[in-house]
C-alpha positions in Angstrom: -5.4 203.3 20.5 -5.3 200.1 18.6 -2.0 198.7 17.4 -1.9 197.9 13.6 1.4 196.0 13.3 3.7 194.0 15.5 5.7 196.4 17.7 8.7 195.5 19.8 11.3 198.0 21.2 9.7 200.9 19.3 11.2 204.4 19.7 9.0 207.3 20.6 9.7 209.0 17.2 8.3 206.0 15.3 5.6 204.8 17.7 2.6 206.4 16.0 3.5 204.5 12.8 2.3 201.4 14.6 -1.2 202.7 15.3 -4.1 201.2 13.3 -6.5 203.7 14.7 -8.1 205.4 17.7 -11.3 204.7 19.5 -13.0 205.4 22.8 -13.4 203.0 25.7 -15.2 203.1 29.0 -13.1 201.4 31.6 -15.7 200.6 34.2 -14.6 199.7 37.8 -16.6 197.9 40.4 -15.3 199.8 43.4 -16.8 197.4 46.0 -14.7 194.6 44.4 -11.6 196.7 44.2 -11.8 198.0 47.8 -13.5 195.4 49.9 -14.4 192.1 48.1 -10.9 191.1 47.0 -8.9 191.2 43.8 -7.4 194.7 44.1 -7.2 197.5 41.6 -6.6 195.6 38.4 -8.1 192.2 38.8 -11.8 191.3 39.4 -13.0 194.9 39.9 -12.1 195.6 36.2 -13.3 192.3 34.6 -17.1 191.9 35.0 -19.2 191.3 31.9 -20.0 194.5 30.0 -17.2 196.4 31.8 -15.1 197.7 28.9 -17.2 198.8 25.9 -15.2 200.2 23.0 -16.3 202.3 20.1 -18.2 203.8 18.4 -15.7 203.5 15.6 -12.0 203.0 14.8 -10.7 206.2 13.3 -7.5 205.9 11.3 -4.4 207.9 12.1 -4.7 210.0 8.9 -8.0 211.4 10.3 -6.4 212.5 13.6 -3.6 214.9 13.2 -2.5 214.7 16.8 -3.9 212.2 19.3 -2.6 214.4 22.1 -4.9 217.3 21.3 -8.4 215.9 21.5 -11.2 217.0 23.7 -12.6 214.2 25.9 -15.6 214.1 28.2 -17.9 211.8 30.1 -21.5 212.3 31.0 -23.6 210.1 33.3 -27.4 210.5 32.8 -26.6 213.7 30.8 -24.6 215.3 33.6 -21.0 216.3 32.6 -18.7 214.7 35.1 -15.4 214.7 33.2 -14.1 217.3 30.7 -10.5 217.5 29.6 -8.2 217.1 26.7 -5.8 214.3 25.8 -3.0 216.9 25.9 -3.4 216.7 29.7 -2.3 213.0 29.8 0.8 212.4 31.8 2.4 210.4 28.9 1.8 211.0 25.2 0.4 208.2 23.0 3.8 207.7 21.4 5.5 207.4 24.8 3.0 204.8 26.0 3.6 202.7 22.9 7.4 203.0 23.2 7.3 202.2 26.9 5.0 199.2 26.6 6.9 197.8 23.7 10.1 197.7 25.7 9.2 194.4 27.3 6.0 193.3 25.6 5.4 192.6 21.9 2.4 194.5 20.9 0.5 192.5 18.3 -2.0 193.8 15.7 -5.3 194.4 17.4 -3.8 195.2 20.8 -6.0 197.8 22.5 -4.2 200.3 24.8 -6.3 202.4 27.1 -4.7 205.6 28.3 -6.6 206.5 31.5 -9.3 208.8 32.5 -9.6 212.5 33.2 -10.2 213.9 36.6 -13.8 213.8 37.9 -14.3 210.1 38.4 -17.5 209.5 40.4 -16.1 207.8 43.5 -13.6 210.7 44.1 -16.4 213.3 44.3 -17.9 214.7 47.5 -20.4 213.1 47.8 -19.3 210.1 45.7 -21.3 209.1 42.7 -21.6 205.4 41.9 -23.2 203.9 38.8 -26.4 202.0 39.2 -28.7 200.0 36.9 -30.5 202.2 34.5 -27.8 204.9 34.3 -26.4 205.8 30.9 -22.8 206.8 30.2 -21.6 208.9 27.2 -17.9 209.0 26.6 -17.0 211.5 23.9 -13.6 212.0 22.2 -13.3 214.7 19.6 -13.0 213.4 16.0 -13.9 209.8 17.3 -17.5 210.3 18.4 -19.5 209.3 21.4 -19.7 205.8 23.0 -23.1 205.3 24.6 -23.5 202.5 27.1 -26.2 201.6 29.6 -25.5 200.3 33.1 -27.2 196.9 33.7 
């Protein structure tokens, strides 16, 4: 989601009023950097160039009745690896906004990524790792499909 107006100490019941719109993102991880080369989970392994494409559009809240009832999937080279629904998220969109705004002022334009469904490549047996030339398609119902190549 993308925040549309300044939010601080927002209650769950009013949280969705602060959303400018919804979009898809592909939160890429360099597992080698996370696991072996330093930086840990949330630092260098998440911050390489091209690692968080967002799109294909920003869909306004009036076009999405319930952000917690959208099908979501991810394909790599056309193979379906992740297939779920935002209703399976641990915390609702409203709860995430309320929680984050308890100690952080969310400014207009703030992008909040909600996580990923099961089926991440490195957890598979055998593991699947992205390589140059691969293509990723992240699709969220009513938002569209974000296509991105792996360089």
